[in-house]
N, C-alpha and C positions, 0 to 999 in steps of 0.2 A: 268732429263732433257728431255722435248719430243722431238721426234724425228725431226729434220729439213728439212728432205730431202724433195724432190717435189713426190707427191703421184705417178704418174707415176716412177721415179725412185726408190724411194722404194719399187713398185711392182716387178719390174725388180729385183731389189738385193733378194728380197724374192725367185723369179723365181731359178734364181741361185745359190741360198744357194740349192734350194729342188731340181737341179738333178744334183750338184756336185759327188755325189757317184753313180749316175748311171752306171751301167756297162760300156756302152762306153765311160765314161768322166773320170771315177775314176784314170785312169792310167795315166791321162796327168798330168804335173808339173802343179803348180800355175801359174806359168806366161805362159804353154801351155795355159791352161783354160781360165786364161782373155783375150789373144790374140782372142779365139774363142768367148766368152762373148763380145768383143767389138762390135761384128756385128749383135748379136743376137736382137731377136722382139718377143715381145709376138701378139699372134695374138687371138684375139674373139671371137669365132665363132657359130652362131644361128642354131636351129636344123637345121639340113638337108641340112646346108650349105657345101658347097664342099672346101677341103680342099685342092686337086689337084688331075687331072686326070689320065687315064691310059694312058703312052706313052709323056707324056707332060716333058723336058725337069728339070731333078732333080735336083736344083742347090741349094737347102735346104735340111735337114732332119728334124724333128721333135719330141719332148717330151711331153706328153700328161700331162698338170699341172693339171686340173680337167677335171670331164665330162667323155665321151667315143666317140671314133672314131672306126668307122667301115671303114674294107679296103673290097671290092666288085668288081666282076668285073660283065657286059652285054654281056649273048648272043646275036646270031644274033638276036634271037628272043625280044630282051629287056627285057628281065628275068634277074632281080637281085640276083645273088651269093654272098650269104657274105664269106668272108676266111676268117676275124678275126675282134674279136672287141679289142678295145686297149683302158684301163682305165689308173686311173693316174700316172705317173712314165713309162707309156711303150713307147718305141721308134716309132717312124712311117716313114717309107721312107727312112730309114738308109741303107737297101739290095742296091738300085740303086745307090749307091756310089761307090759299087764294080763291077759293071757290066759295061761289054766293053760300052756300047751304051749311060751311061747314064740315062735314061726313067725310070721311076715311072712305077714298074710294072702291077701296079692295081690302082684302084682308091681311093681316101679315102673322106668320108664326118662324119661330126658330128651327132652324133644322137641326142644329145641335146645339150644345148646351153654348149658350151665348152671351155675351154683355153688352148693354146698350145704356147710353146717355139719354135720358128724356129731357125736354127743355119747353118751356111755354109756350105756346104759340100768340096767345094773347101777348104776352110782354113782347115778344117779337115784332108782333106786326105794328105795338106803337114804336117801338124803337125805330121802327125802317119809316113811318108817317110823320116820324120828329126830325128824322133828319134826313135832308135829297141826297145828301154825299152817300149816306149808307145805302139806301135804298136804291141808287144807280149803279151801287158796287155789286148789291145784288142781283140787280137787273144783268150787268154785265156776266158774271155769273151761271145765269140761268139762261141764257141767249147759248151760251159758248155749251152748255150741256143740250140744249134743243140742238142745234146744230150737229154734234153729239149722236144724239139720238136718230137725227133723221139720217146719216149716215150709215146705222146700226141696221135703219128698218130698210135702207135700199138692200143692203147685205142680206138680210135674211128674207125679202121678198125677189130679187133678181137674180143672187148668185147661189151657185150649186150645193149641193149639203158637204161635199168636201173644201169647198170653198170657207164656206162658213166653219167649219170645224176647225180648218185647218188656221185661220183667222183667229180662232178660239184659243189656240193651243200657243200660238204665237205671243198674245195676250199674256200669257204665264210667264213665260220668258222674261228673268230677271238681269241675266249675267249677258255678258256680251260673246263669248265665246261660240263657238260652232256646236258644241257636243253641249245640252243643257238638259241638268235634269230640273223634271219639274213634278207638281204634284195636283192632281184634280183636286179641286176646294169643295164639290159636293159631288153626291151620285150621279152615277151616267145617267140616270132615268131625268135626273132634273137638269142635268146639261142639255141634255137630249129636248126636253121641253123647251129651255128656253132657246135654244136654237134651232126652234121652229123645228121637229122633226121626231118621227119617232126613234126609239131607244134603237131597235135593230140596226134604222139605219146609220144612226151614230155608232152601232160596233160595227156596220159592216166597214167602213170609211175608216178606222181605226185599226181594222183588223188590213185591210189596203194596204194603208201607211207602213205596218208592219211587215208587210211581204214584199215590200220593196225596200226595205231596211231602212227607212226613214223614221221610225220610232222604234221604241223597246215598250213592252207593257208589265209589269207588274201588277198588277191591283191596279192600286189610285197614285201608283207611282211610275211615272214614264222619264224616259229619256231621251229627248230629238238629238235622232244621231247626225243631222244636218241643217241647221238653222238657216242655211244659206238656201241649202233646196225648196224648205218649207217655203221658203221669202218666195221664192223663181217661182213657185207654182201659184201664188194668188196674187202674182203681178200684172 
């Protein structure tokens, strides 16, 4: 029998199913999750559309469903500094909930046409305060994320540009064969910024890998010709 739910309701149902096991939400009971979901909103963003501005009141946090969202700050001269690029299933703006002033510490905008789900920060905080079990579950998830961030910081500060690029490329591999087709998720300039290097440096490393016959490049579509050899380079 065909699904008779209105299209918007069906879309929300699928979005809630997608985020149910997110690290910030997995420890919530079903009743807690339903309470949070009752005020959830779906947001369709156009390319370059602002999701929130730095220092704005953080009433909601978000989870990316489709597309990519960048976190950035602007220097006093107006230059954009990319802090992070977040893709599907990544949370956005959740850190502001645990800050004293509850303001977003960065700007956020869509890199391309994207969809996010917005959740109430106030309701989420109350649910955690009412359940120590849920609270400890979220703390464990945040501790794991912090550990991963420390490893990433070490990579960005101590490892060479080649090491950083190769690690990034390997993170895009989803299969298990030695030859893998991958696609760059965002523009090369944004990837370079995320890896703490100039775009020219990123291009130089990519060209070196191509000359060494480890990589084939066609625009944003890449073929890693030997995953095992790339892995050996970052051991």
